[in-house]
Biopython code that builds the backbone (N, CA, C, O; Angstrom):
import numpy as np
from Bio.PDB.StructureBuilder import StructureBuilder

atoms = [
    (1, "UNK", "N", (11.811, -4.979, -6.638)),
    (1, "UNK", "CA", (10.400, -4.878, -6.304)),
    (1, "UNK", "C", (9.987, -6.138, -5.540)),
    (1, "UNK", "O", (10.274, -7.261, -5.954)),
    (2, "UNK", "N", (9.316, -5.920, -4.429)),
    (2, "UNK", "CA", (8.828, -7.046, -3.629)),
    (2, "UNK", "C", (7.443, -7.445, -4.113)),
    (2, "UNK", "O", (6.593, -6.591, -4.365)),
    (3, "UNK", "N", (7.226, -8.740, -4.240)),
    (3, "UNK", "CA", (5.916, -9.242, -4.636)),
    (3, "UNK", "C", (5.204, -9.733, -3.379)),
    (3, "UNK", "O", (5.726, -10.564, -2.637)),
    (4, "UNK", "N", (4.003, -9.201, -3.156)),
    (4, "UNK", "CA", (3.229, -9.512, -1.958)),
    (4, "UNK", "C", (1.920, -10.172, -2.385)),
    (4, "UNK", "O", (1.137, -9.587, -3.132)),
    (5, "UNK", "N", (1.690, -11.383, -1.910)),
    (5, "UNK", "CA", (0.456, -12.095, -2.230)),
    (5, "UNK", "C", (-0.658, -11.735, -1.259)),
    (5, "UNK", "O", (-0.425, -11.553, -0.064)),
    (6, "UNK", "N", (-1.867, -11.637, -1.789)),
    (6, "UNK", "CA", (-3.041, -11.425, -0.936)),
    (6, "UNK", "C", (-4.007, -12.581, -1.172)),
    (6, "UNK", "O", (-4.001, -13.205, -2.233)),
    (7, "UNK", "N", (-4.831, -12.854, -0.174)),
    (7, "UNK", "CA", (-5.746, -13.990, -0.243)),
    (7, "UNK", "C", (-7.161, -13.600, -0.637)),
    (7, "UNK", "O", (-8.054, -14.446, -0.670)),
    (8, "UNK", "N", (-7.370, -12.327, -0.934)),
    (8, "UNK", "CA", (-8.688, -11.826, -1.313)),
    (8, "UNK", "C", (-8.571, -11.140, -2.667)),
    (8, "UNK", "O", (-7.471, -10.957, -3.188)),
    (9, "UNK", "N", (-9.717, -10.762, -3.232)),
    (9, "UNK", "CA", (-9.686, -10.082, -4.526)),
    (9, "UNK", "C", (-9.175, -8.662, -4.418)),
    (9, "UNK", "O", (-8.590, -8.133, -5.363)),
    (10, "UNK", "N", (-9.396, -8.031, -3.250)),
    (10, "UNK", "CA", (-8.937, -6.657, -3.052)),
    (10, "UNK", "C", (-8.555, -6.454, -1.600)),
    (10, "UNK", "O", (-8.941, -7.226, -0.723)),
    (11, "UNK", "N", (-7.784, -5.389, -1.360)),
    (11, "UNK", "CA", (-7.363, -5.041, -0.009)),
    (11, "UNK", "C", (-7.259, -3.527, 0.061)),
    (11, "UNK", "O", (-6.868, -2.881, -0.911)),
    (12, "UNK", "N", (-7.608, -2.962, 1.205)),
    (12, "UNK", "CA", (-7.501, -1.508, 1.373)),
    (12, "UNK", "C", (-6.035, -1.123, 1.522)),
    (12, "UNK", "O", (-5.219, -1.900, 2.017)),
    (13, "UNK", "N", (-5.722, 0.078, 1.088)),
    (13, "UNK", "CA", (-4.343, 0.556, 1.089)),
    (13, "UNK", "C", (-3.714, 0.506, 2.474)),
    (13, "UNK", "O", (-2.593, 0.019, 2.621)),
    (14, "UNK", "N", (-4.417, 1.001, 3.496)),
    (14, "UNK", "CA", (-3.820, 0.998, 4.833)),
    (14, "UNK", "C", (-3.575, -0.423, 5.334)),
    (14, "UNK", "O", (-2.559, -0.691, 5.976)),
    (15, "UNK", "N", (-4.498, -1.329, 5.043)),
    (15, "UNK", "CA", (-4.327, -2.730, 5.448)),
    (15, "UNK", "C", (-3.155, -3.360, 4.689)),
    (15, "UNK", "O", (-2.412, -4.165, 5.251)),
    (16, "UNK", "N", (-2.992, -2.996, 3.423)),
    (16, "UNK", "CA", (-1.879, -3.547, 2.647)),
    (16, "UNK", "C", (-0.537, -3.117, 3.220)),
    (16, "UNK", "O", (0.391, -3.923, 3.290)),
    (17, "UNK", "N", (-0.423, -1.865, 3.628)),
    (17, "UNK", "CA", (0.848, -1.385, 4.174)),
    (17, "UNK", "C", (1.229, -2.173, 5.425)),
    (17, "UNK", "O", (2.404, -2.470, 5.640)),
    (18, "UNK", "N", (0.242, -2.510, 6.247)),
    (18, "UNK", "CA", (0.511, -3.346, 7.427)),
    (18, "UNK", "C", (0.843, -4.770, 7.006)),
    (18, "UNK", "O", (1.810, -5.349, 7.501)),
    (19, "UNK", "N", (0.052, -5.346, 6.095)),
    (19, "UNK", "CA", (0.228, -6.726, 5.639)),
    (19, "UNK", "C", (1.624, -6.938, 5.040)),
    (19, "UNK", "O", (2.258, -7.967, 5.274)),
    (20, "UNK", "N", (2.089, -5.964, 4.273)),
    (20, "UNK", "CA", (3.384, -6.092, 3.592)),
    (20, "UNK", "C", (4.563, -5.829, 4.518)),
    (20, "UNK", "O", (5.702, -6.165, 4.190)),
    (21, "UNK", "N", (4.291, -5.225, 5.680)),
    (21, "UNK", "CA", (5.366, -4.880, 6.596)),
    (21, "UNK", "C", (5.948, -3.503, 6.340)),
    (21, "UNK", "O", (6.904, -3.104, 7.005)),
    (22, "UNK", "N", (5.384, -2.767, 5.384)),
    (22, "UNK", "CA", (5.865, -1.415, 5.095)),
    (22, "UNK", "C", (5.574, -0.477, 6.259)),
    (22, "UNK", "O", (6.306, 0.486, 6.489)),
    (23, "UNK", "N", (4.499, -0.764, 6.993)),
    (23, "UNK", "CA", (4.144, 0.003, 8.193)),
    (23, "UNK", "C", (3.907, -1.005, 9.316)),
    (23, "UNK", "O", (3.265, -2.033, 9.104)),
    (24, "UNK", "N", (4.415, -0.717, 10.484)),
    (24, "UNK", "CA", (4.260, -1.669, 11.585)),
    (24, "UNK", "C", (2.918, -1.539, 12.282)),
    (24, "UNK", "O", (2.437, -2.503, 12.878)),
    (25, "UNK", "N", (2.306, -0.368, 12.218)),
    (25, "UNK", "CA", (1.014, -0.126, 12.854)),
    (25, "UNK", "C", (0.061, 0.538, 11.874)),
    (25, "UNK", "O", (0.488, 1.202, 10.929)),
    (26, "UNK", "N", (-1.232, 0.353, 12.107)),
    (26, "UNK", "CA", (-2.224, 1.017, 11.265)),
    (26, "UNK", "C", (-2.116, 2.524, 11.343)),
    (26, "UNK", "O", (-2.316, 3.224, 10.350)),
    (27, "UNK", "N", (-1.795, 3.024, 12.539)),
    (27, "UNK", "CA", (-1.666, 4.476, 12.689)),
    (27, "UNK", "C", (-0.473, 5.003, 11.895)),
    (27, "UNK", "O", (-0.509, 6.120, 11.380)),
    (28, "UNK", "N", (0.570, 4.206, 11.800)),
    (28, "UNK", "CA", (1.739, 4.592, 11.006)),
    (28, "UNK", "C", (1.366, 4.635, 9.523)),
    (28, "UNK", "O", (1.752, 5.564, 8.814)),
    (29, "UNK", "N", (0.620, 3.639, 9.056)),
    (29, "UNK", "CA", (0.164, 3.606, 7.665)),
    (29, "UNK", "C", (-0.695, 4.825, 7.360)),
    (29, "UNK", "O", (-0.565, 5.436, 6.299)),
    (30, "UNK", "N", (-1.574, 5.175, 8.293)),
    (30, "UNK", "CA", (-2.462, 6.326, 8.119)),
    (30, "UNK", "C", (-1.652, 7.607, 7.912)),
    (30, "UNK", "O", (-1.981, 8.418, 7.046)),
    (31, "UNK", "N", (-0.606, 7.786, 8.700)),
    (31, "UNK", "CA", (0.229, 8.986, 8.595)),
    (31, "UNK", "C", (0.942, 9.025, 7.243)),
    (31, "UNK", "O", (0.965, 10.064, 6.583)),
    (32, "UNK", "N", (1.525, 7.898, 6.832)),
    (32, "UNK", "CA", (2.207, 7.857, 5.531)),
    (32, "UNK", "C", (1.256, 8.252, 4.412)),
    (32, "UNK", "O", (1.623, 9.015, 3.519)),
    (33, "UNK", "N", (0.031, 7.732, 4.459)),
    (33, "UNK", "CA", (-0.951, 8.007, 3.408)),
    (33, "UNK", "C", (-1.372, 9.474, 3.446)),
    (33, "UNK", "O", (-1.388, 10.138, 2.410)),
    (34, "UNK", "N", (-1.711, 9.983, 4.629)),
    (34, "UNK", "CA", (-2.175, 11.370, 4.757)),
    (34, "UNK", "C", (-1.113, 12.373, 4.332)),
    (34, "UNK", "O", (-1.440, 13.434, 3.800)),
    (35, "UNK", "N", (0.156, 12.047, 4.563)),
    (35, "UNK", "CA", (1.234, 12.975, 4.221)),
    (35, "UNK", "C", (1.703, 12.843, 2.769)),
    (35, "UNK", "O", (2.677, 13.480, 2.370)),
    (36, "UNK", "N", (1.009, 12.016, 1.982)),
    (36, "UNK", "CA", (1.319, 11.897, 0.559)),
    (36, "UNK", "C", (2.596, 11.146, 0.260)),
    (36, "UNK", "O", (3.223, 11.377, -0.773)),
    (37, "UNK", "N", (2.993, 10.246, 1.154)),
    (37, "UNK", "CA", (4.232, 9.496, 0.971)),
    (37, "UNK", "C", (4.034, 8.190, 0.205)),
    (37, "UNK", "O", (5.007, 7.505, -0.111)),
    (38, "UNK", "N", (2.787, 7.839, -0.096)),
    (38, "UNK", "CA", (2.484, 6.561, -0.741)),
    (38, "UNK", "C", (2.025, 6.809, -2.173)),
    (38, "UNK", "O", (1.196, 7.683, -2.428)),
    (39, "UNK", "N", (2.571, 6.034, -3.100)),
    (39, "UNK", "CA", (2.125, 6.086, -4.493)),
    (39, "UNK", "C", (1.490, 4.746, -4.848)),
    (39, "UNK", "O", (1.966, 3.685, -4.443)),
    (40, "UNK", "N", (0.404, 4.821, -5.618)),
    (40, "UNK", "CA", (-0.244, 3.633, -6.165)),
    (40, "UNK", "C", (-0.210, 3.772, -7.677)),
    (40, "UNK", "O", (-0.774, 4.713, -8.236)),
    (41, "UNK", "N", (0.448, 2.840, -8.330)),
    (41, "UNK", "CA", (0.594, 2.868, -9.791)),
    (41, "UNK", "C", (1.153, 4.207, -10.276)),
    (41, "UNK", "O", (0.721, 4.741, -11.298)),
    (42, "UNK", "N", (2.127, 4.742, -9.522)),
    (42, "UNK", "CA", (2.830, 5.952, -9.921)),
    (42, "UNK", "C", (2.174, 7.261, -9.506)),
    (42, "UNK", "O", (2.744, 8.329, -9.729)),
    (43, "UNK", "N", (0.986, 7.201, -8.906)),
    (43, "UNK", "CA", (0.262, 8.405, -8.499)),
    (43, "UNK", "C", (0.194, 8.483, -6.977)),
    (43, "UNK", "O", (-0.040, 7.469, -6.319)),
    (44, "UNK", "N", (0.396, 9.672, -6.408)),
    (44, "UNK", "CA", (0.265, 9.843, -4.960)),
    (44, "UNK", "C", (-1.174, 9.545, -4.558)),
    (44, "UNK", "O", (-2.118, 10.042, -5.172)),
    (45, "UNK", "N", (-1.330, 8.731, -3.523)),
    (45, "UNK", "CA", (-2.661, 8.338, -3.044)),
    (45, "UNK", "C", (-2.833, 8.768, -1.601)),
    (45, "UNK", "O", (-2.011, 8.432, -0.748)),
    (46, "UNK", "N", (-3.902, 9.515, -1.320)),
    (46, "UNK", "CA", (-4.149, 10.011, 0.036)),
    (46, "UNK", "C", (-5.403, 9.408, 0.655)),
    (46, "UNK", "O", (-5.830, 9.838, 1.727)),
    (47, "UNK", "N", (-5.999, 8.418, -0.004)),
    (47, "UNK", "CA", (-7.199, 7.765, 0.536)),
    (47, "UNK", "C", (-6.802, 6.435, 1.176)),
    (47, "UNK", "O", (-6.317, 5.528, 0.499)),
    (48, "UNK", "N", (-7.015, 6.332, 2.494)),
    (48, "UNK", "CA", (-6.681, 5.092, 3.210)),
    (48, "UNK", "C", (-7.486, 3.911, 2.703)),
    (48, "UNK", "O", (-6.994, 2.783, 2.681)),
    (49, "UNK", "N", (-8.717, 4.165, 2.298)),
    (49, "UNK", "CA", (-9.608, 3.095, 1.877)),
    (49, "UNK", "C", (-9.486, 2.712, 0.418)),
    (49, "UNK", "O", (-10.271, 1.900, -0.073)),
    (50, "UNK", "N", (-8.528, 3.273, -0.279)),
    (50, "UNK", "CA", (-8.324, 2.933, -1.701)),
    (50, "UNK", "C", (-8.207, 1.426, -1.827)),
    (50, "UNK", "O", (-7.379, 0.803, -1.162)),
    (51, "UNK", "N", (-9.034, 0.843, -2.678)),
    (51, "UNK", "CA", (-9.027, -0.598, -2.856)),
    (51, "UNK", "C", (-7.952, -0.985, -3.871)),
    (51, "UNK", "O", (-7.889, -0.438, -4.972)),
    (52, "UNK", "N", (-7.123, -1.922, -3.483)),
    (52, "UNK", "CA", (-6.046, -2.407, -4.340)),
    (52, "UNK", "C", (-6.384, -3.804, -4.832)),
    (52, "UNK", "O", (-7.039, -4.580, -4.136)),
    (53, "UNK", "N", (-5.932, -4.113, -6.034)),
    (53, "UNK", "CA", (-6.151, -5.437, -6.619)),
    (53, "UNK", "C", (-4.832, -5.972, -7.148)),
    (53, "UNK", "O", (-3.839, -5.247, -7.222)),
    (54, "UNK", "N", (-4.831, -7.246, -7.516)),
    (54, "UNK", "CA", (-3.616, -7.865, -8.048)),
    (54, "UNK", "C", (-3.121, -7.079, -9.257)),
    (54, "UNK", "O", (-3.904, -6.678, -10.118)),
    (55, "UNK", "N", (-1.815, -6.869, -9.305)),
    (55, "UNK", "CA", (-1.208, -6.110, -10.391)),
    (55, "UNK", "C", (-0.897, -4.672, -10.009)),
    (55, "UNK", "O", (-0.085, -4.024, -10.669)),
    (56, "UNK", "N", (-1.534, -4.155, -8.946)),
    (56, "UNK", "CA", (-1.239, -2.790, -8.497)),
    (56, "UNK", "C", (0.173, -2.725, -7.928)),
    (56, "UNK", "O", (0.661, -3.681, -7.325)),
    (57, "UNK", "N", (0.817, -1.583, -8.129)),
    (57, "UNK", "CA", (2.162, -1.356, -7.606)),
    (57, "UNK", "C", (2.099, -0.200, -6.621)),
    (57, "UNK", "O", (1.634, 0.893, -6.942)),
    (58, "UNK", "N", (2.579, -0.471, -5.414)),
    (58, "UNK", "CA", (2.556, 0.503, -4.333)),
    (58, "UNK", "C", (3.998, 0.879, -4.031)),
    (58, "UNK", "O", (4.866, 0.008, -3.980)),
    (59, "UNK", "N", (4.262, 2.162, -3.832)),
    (59, "UNK", "CA", (5.611, 2.620, -3.519)),
    (59, "UNK", "C", (5.586, 3.448, -2.241)),
    (59, "UNK", "O", (4.753, 4.337, -2.070)),
    (60, "UNK", "N", (6.520, 3.133, -1.351)),
    (60, "UNK", "CA", (6.666, 3.872, -0.102)),
    (60, "UNK", "C", (8.147, 3.953, 0.227)),
    (60, "UNK", "O", (8.826, 2.930, 0.316)),
    (61, "UNK", "N", (8.643, 5.163, 0.407)),
    (61, "UNK", "CA", (10.043, 5.405, 0.786)),
    (61, "UNK", "C", (11.029, 4.684, -0.126)),
    (61, "UNK", "O", (12.013, 4.111, 0.340)),
    (62, "UNK", "N", (10.758, 4.718, -1.422)),
    (62, "UNK", "CA", (11.680, 4.154, -2.394)),
    (62, "UNK", "C", (11.565, 2.656, -2.613)),
    (62, "UNK", "O", (12.253, 2.107, -3.474)),
    (63, "UNK", "N", (10.711, 1.982, -1.854)),
    (63, "UNK", "CA", (10.511, 0.543, -2.036)),
    (63, "UNK", "C", (9.194, 0.322, -2.754)),
    (63, "UNK", "O", (8.177, 0.920, -2.403)),
    (64, "UNK", "N", (9.218, -0.543, -3.764)),
    (64, "UNK", "CA", (8.015, -0.844, -4.530)),
    (64, "UNK", "C", (7.527, -2.248, -4.173)),
    (64, "UNK", "O", (8.313, -3.176, -3.980)),
    (65, "UNK", "N", (6.200, -2.365, -4.094)),
    (65, "UNK", "CA", (5.541, -3.629, -3.791)),
    (65, "UNK", "C", (4.520, -3.900, -4.893)),
    (65, "UNK", "O", (3.751, -3.013, -5.264)),
    (66, "UNK", "N", (4.513, -5.112, -5.407)),
    (66, "UNK", "CA", (3.497, -5.503, -6.399)),
    (66, "UNK", "C", (2.586, -6.528, -5.771)),
    (66, "UNK", "O", (3.042, -7.490, -5.152)),
    (67, "UNK", "N", (1.287, -6.315, -5.933)),
    (67, "UNK", "CA", (0.318, -7.272, -5.403)),
    (67, "UNK", "C", (0.167, -8.409, -6.397)),
    (67, "UNK", "O", (-0.110, -8.194, -7.577)),
    (68, "UNK", "N", (0.353, -9.625, -5.897)),
    (68, "UNK", "CA", (0.230, -10.812, -6.760)),
    (68, "UNK", "C", (-0.786, -11.773, -6.172)),
    (68, "UNK", "O", (-1.036, -12.833, -6.745)),
]
sb = StructureBuilder()
sb.init_structure("model")
sb.init_model(0)
sb.init_chain("A")
sb.init_seg("    ")
for serial, (resi, resn, name, xyz) in enumerate(atoms, 1):
    if name == "N":
        sb.init_residue(resn, " ", resi, " ")
    sb.init_atom(name, np.array(xyz, "f"), 0.0, 1.0, " ", f" {name:<3s}", serial, name[0])
structure = sb.get_structure()
């Protein structure tokens, strides 16, 4: 599991995917989210604006990221 630090209290899901390097472009992140390929804390998430906080675990294509 990769640990990704953020400098704010929360971050939107699509922005996190770009920040972590899981998606190279915002449009790529949008597609992953819309197609149900992203899980947040074990649940499929289809909202790009889902707010994430420290401790959340995001999974995309078998790779897990923890926000620290």
